[in-house]
N, C-alpha and C positions, 0 to 999 in steps of 0.2 A: 446335642450335648447330653452327656451321661447324667442319669437321674441323680446320682450321688453329688455330682458337681452342681446341678441345678438346686438341690436342697441346700448345699453349702452357700450358694449365692443368695438364695432366699433368706437364709438365717443371717448371713452377713448384712443384708439389707435391713433386716429387723434390728440388728445391733446398731446399724447406722441411724435408724429412726430414734432409738433410745439415746444415742450420743447427741443428736440434735436436741432432743428434749432435755437432757441433762444440762447442756450448755445454757439453754434458755432459762431453765428453772434456777440454776445457780445465779445467773445475772439478776433475775427477778428477786430471789431471796436475799442476795447481798444488798440489793437496793432498798428493800423494805424492812429488813430485820432491824430491830432496835435493841438497845441496852448497851451500856458502856462496856460491859464485860465481853461483848461480842465484837467490839470495834476492830480489833486486829484480825479476827477471824473473817470478817466481811471481806477483807483484802485477800485472804486465802481462798475464799469462794470464787472470787474473780479469777484467780490463778487456776482453780479447778475448771472453771468454765472454759478458759483458753486451752487447757489440756484436753478437754472433751472435744473441742473444735479440731484440735490436732488429730485426735482419734478418728473423728469423722472424715478428715482428709485422707488419712491412712487407709481406712476401710474403703472409701470411695475408689482409691487407686487400686486396691486389691480386687474389689468387685469387678472393676473394668478390666484388669489384667486377666481375670478368670473368664471373661467373655460376657459379663453381666452389665447391667445399667444401674448405676447408683441411684437410689431413691431420693426423692425430695420430700417424702412424707415425714411427719414428725409424730412420735408417740405422745402419749398423754403427759401433761405437765401438772404438777400439784402446787397449790398455793395455800397460804394460811395467813392469819393475822397474828399467830403466835410464833415467836422466834424459835422456841424449843420444838414446836411441831414442824416448822420448816426444816430444822436440822435433822429431825427424825425422818422426814420425807426424803431428804438427801441421802441419809444413811441407808434407807430401804432401797433407794435407787442404786447405790453403789453395791449393795449386797446382791441385788438382781443382776447387775452388770457382771459381777464376779462369777456368778453361777452360769450366766450365758457364755462368758468367754472361756470358762473351763470346758463347756460342751463344744464350743467352736474349735478349741485347741485339739480336742479328741477327734473331731471330724477331719481337721487338717492332717493330723497324724495318720488317721486311717486311710486317707487318700494319698499319702506320701508327699504331701505338700509341706515340706519341712521349713522352707522359707516363710510361708504363711504362718505356720505354727510359731516360729520364732517371733514374728511381728506381733502376733496375738498375745504371746507371753509377755512381751514388753508392755502392751496395753494393759494386760492383767495386773502387772506389777504396779502401774500407776493407779489403777482402780483400787487395789488393795491399800495403797498409800492414802488415797482419798478416804477410804473407810476408816483407817487408823486416825486420820486427822479429825474426822467427825466424831468418832468414839472418844477421842481425847477431849474435845470441847464439850461434849455431852456429859462426860464423867466429871468435868470440872465445874459444872453448873450446880 
């Protein structure tokens, strides 16, 4: 396998680890966060978690399509006893994901993998939406 493709697969697997972690972190945060002002946003975090699982499924399919093996490893998860800190952790995670997906889109473009680029752009759009949701709730507190 070409080294550029191997690097792409390696990085997609790292993205996959982060997607697994985000899903787990969102579920845990939604479950333990407190405060009446966050009640409706707890439901939004569960939706985010489900979308992160969808991203993981999409990435797994693409990794396999490219000749790789999707990872089962999970990146680090962050916890807190403070609702605001949890939301800030989630915001940092989304910012990190956005940066990674922009890099992966550039990799796909460079390799002429336009279908993969399009798929990654769709994931990026959802990650950006998650970031806006988190910024909105953090600005309202």
